[in-house]
LOTOR-135464 format. One record per residue (C-alpha): residue in one letter; x negated, y, z; residue number from 1. Coordinates in Angstrom, 1 decimal. Last residue first. Layout:
+--------+--------+--------+--------+-----+
! residu !      x !      y !      z ! num !
+--------+--------+--------+--------+-----+
!      a !      X !      Y !      Z ! NUM !
...
+--------+--------+--------+--------+-----+
***
This chain:
+--------+--------+--------+--------+-----+
! residu !      x !      y !      z ! num !
+--------+--------+--------+--------+-----+
!      k !   -8.7 !   -4.4 !  -16.7 ! 110 !
!      k !   -5.5 !   -3.2 !  -15.0 ! 109 !
!      i !   -4.9 !   -6.5 !  -13.2 ! 108 !
!      a !   -8.3 !   -6.5 !  -11.6 ! 107 !
!      d !   -7.8 !   -2.9 !  -10.4 ! 106 !
!      f !   -4.4 !   -4.0 !   -9.1 ! 105 !
!      l !   -6.0 !   -6.6 !   -6.9 ! 104 !
!      k !   -8.9 !   -4.5 !   -5.8 ! 103 !
!      n !   -6.7 !   -1.7 !   -4.4 ! 102 !
!      k !   -4.9 !    1.4 !   -5.7 ! 101 !
!      v !   -1.3 !    0.9 !   -4.9 ! 100 !
!      p !    0.9 !    0.0 !   -7.9 !  99 !
!      a !    3.2 !    2.7 !   -9.3 !  98 !
!      d !    6.7 !    2.1 !   -8.0 !  97 !
!      r !    9.1 !   -0.9 !   -8.2 !  96 !
!      e !    6.3 !   -3.3 !   -9.0 !  95 !
!      f !    6.4 !   -6.2 !  -11.4 !  94 !
!      f !    3.6 !   -8.5 !  -12.4 !  93 !
!      v !    4.0 !  -10.8 !  -15.3 !  92 !
!      a !    1.5 !  -13.6 !  -15.8 !  91 !
!      v !    1.1 !  -15.6 !  -19.0 !  90 !
!      s !   -1.6 !  -18.2 !  -19.3 !  89 !
!      d !   -3.5 !  -18.7 !  -22.5 !  88 !
!      d !   -6.9 !  -18.9 !  -21.0 !  87 !
!      g !   -9.9 !  -16.8 !  -19.9 !  86 !
!      e !   -8.1 !  -13.8 !  -18.4 !  85 !
!      w !   -5.8 !  -16.2 !  -16.5 !  84 !
!      r !   -8.8 !  -17.5 !  -14.5 !  83 !
!      k !   -9.9 !  -14.0 !  -13.5 !  82 !
!      i !   -6.3 !  -13.2 !  -12.5 !  81 !
!      l !   -6.2 !  -16.4 !  -10.5 !  80 !
!      g !   -9.1 !  -15.2 !   -8.3 !  79 !
!      a !   -7.4 !  -11.8 !   -7.7 !  78 !
!      l !   -4.2 !  -13.6 !   -6.8 !  77 !
!      q !   -6.0 !  -15.7 !   -4.2 !  76 !
!      k !   -7.5 !  -12.6 !   -2.7 !  75 !
!      g !   -4.1 !  -10.9 !   -2.6 !  74 !
!      s !   -2.6 !  -14.0 !   -1.0 !  73 !
!      e !   -5.2 !  -13.9 !    1.8 !  72 !
!      e !   -4.7 !  -10.2 !    2.4 !  71 !
!      g !   -0.9 !  -10.4 !    2.6 !  70 !
!      a !    1.2 !   -9.5 !   -0.3 !  69 !
!      v !    3.0 !   -6.1 !   -0.2 !  68 !
!      s !    1.4 !   -4.8 !   -3.4 !  67 !
!      a !    2.3 !   -8.1 !   -5.1 !  66 !
!      h !    5.8 !   -6.8 !   -5.4 !  65 !
!      k !    7.2 !   -9.3 !   -7.9 !  64 !
!      i !    5.1 !  -12.0 !   -9.5 !  63 !
!      i !    6.4 !  -13.8 !  -12.6 !  62 !
!      y !    4.1 !  -16.6 !  -13.3 !  61 !
!      y !    3.4 !  -19.0 !  -16.2 !  60 !
!      d !    0.2 !  -20.9 !  -15.9 !  59 !
!      k !   -1.5 !  -22.7 !  -18.8 !  58 !
!      k !   -3.5 !  -25.9 !  -18.9 !  57 !
!      a !   -1.9 !  -27.2 !  -15.7 !  56 !
!      f !   -4.1 !  -28.9 !  -13.2 !  55 !
!      l !   -4.0 !  -26.2 !  -10.6 !  54 !
!      s !   -0.3 !  -25.5 !  -11.0 !  53 !
!      a !    1.2 !  -27.0 !   -7.9 !  52 !
!      e !   -1.8 !  -25.7 !   -5.9 !  51 !
!      i !   -0.8 !  -22.1 !   -6.7 !  50 !
!      n !    2.8 !  -22.6 !   -5.5 !  49 !
!      a !    1.5 !  -24.2 !   -2.3 !  48 !
!      p !   -0.7 !  -21.2 !   -1.7 !  47 !
!      f !    2.2 !  -18.8 !   -2.1 !  46 !
!      q !    4.6 !  -20.4 !    0.3 !  45 !
!      e !    3.1 !  -18.7 !    3.4 !  44 !
!      d !    2.9 !  -15.3 !    1.7 !  43 !
!      a !    6.5 !  -15.7 !    0.4 !  42 !
!      g !    7.9 !  -16.5 !    3.9 !  41 !
!      e !   10.6 !  -13.9 !    3.7 !  40 !
!      d !   11.0 !  -12.5 !    0.2 !  39 !
!      e !    9.3 !   -9.2 !   -0.5 !  38 !
!      f !    6.4 !  -11.1 !   -2.0 !  37 !
!      n !    8.6 !  -12.3 !   -4.8 !  36 !
!      i !    7.1 !  -15.3 !   -6.5 !  35 !
!      l !    8.7 !  -16.8 !   -9.6 !  34 !
!      r !    6.9 !  -19.9 !  -11.0 !  33 !
!      w !    6.7 !  -21.6 !  -14.3 !  32 !
!      a !    6.2 !  -25.2 !  -15.4 !  31 !
!      h !    9.6 !  -26.8 !  -15.1 !  30 !
!      p !   11.6 !  -24.9 !  -17.8 !  29 !
!      v !    8.6 !  -24.3 !  -20.1 !  28 !
!      e !    9.9 !  -22.7 !  -23.3 !  27 !
!      r !   13.5 !  -21.8 !  -22.5 !  26 !
!      r !   13.1 !  -21.1 !  -18.8 !  25 !
!      f !    9.9 !  -19.2 !  -19.5 !  24 !
!      r !   11.6 !  -17.1 !  -22.2 !  23 !
!      r !   14.6 !  -16.3 !  -20.0 !  22 !
!      e !   12.2 !  -15.3 !  -17.2 !  21 !
!      f !   10.2 !  -13.1 !  -19.6 !  20 !
!      a !   13.4 !  -11.4 !  -20.7 !  19 !
!      k !   14.4 !  -10.9 !  -17.0 !  18 !
!      v !   11.0 !   -9.2 !  -16.4 !  17 !
!      k !   11.6 !   -6.9 !  -19.4 !  16 !
!      e !   15.1 !   -6.0 !  -18.0 !  15 !
!      l !   13.5 !   -5.3 !  -14.7 !  14 !
!      s !   11.1 !   -2.8 !  -16.3 !  13 !
!      a !   13.9 !   -1.1 !  -18.1 !  12 !
!      l !   15.9 !   -0.8 !  -14.9 !  11 !
!      v !   12.9 !    0.5 !  -12.9 !  10 !
!      n !   12.5 !    3.5 !  -15.2 !   9 !
!      e !   10.1 !    5.5 !  -13.0 !   8 !
!      g !    7.3 !    3.0 !  -13.3 !   7 !
!      y !    6.2 !   -0.5 !  -13.2 !   6 !
!      l !    5.5 !   -3.6 !  -15.3 !   5 !
!      l !    2.0 !   -5.1 !  -15.3 !   4 !
!      y !    1.5 !   -7.8 !  -17.9 !   3 !
!      i !   -1.3 !  -10.3 !  -18.0 !   2 !
!      m !   -2.0 !  -12.5 !  -21.1 !   1 !
+--------+--------+--------+--------+-----+
***
């Protein structure tokens, strides 16, 4: 399941993100990842976070501000979205504003 949270009511969207985080901490405390592409070094750390979950049956991700991800991270995310569509993974994307129109967000919106 892929969720895309954005819009004018940022506080409501953030509250939903926090609810997912609480759920992940409770259900899979060591098997989820939070990636904020506004954090320094997030693009460099992102491939390592993906590799850590390659053998998991389900992925649990909260991804903030993917619109500012570098080109390579965007390509990797697009590939993951295809994988997530076919399994029971849960990915939550959060954007402060409406997502930019690009291939990554077109894949999320499908």
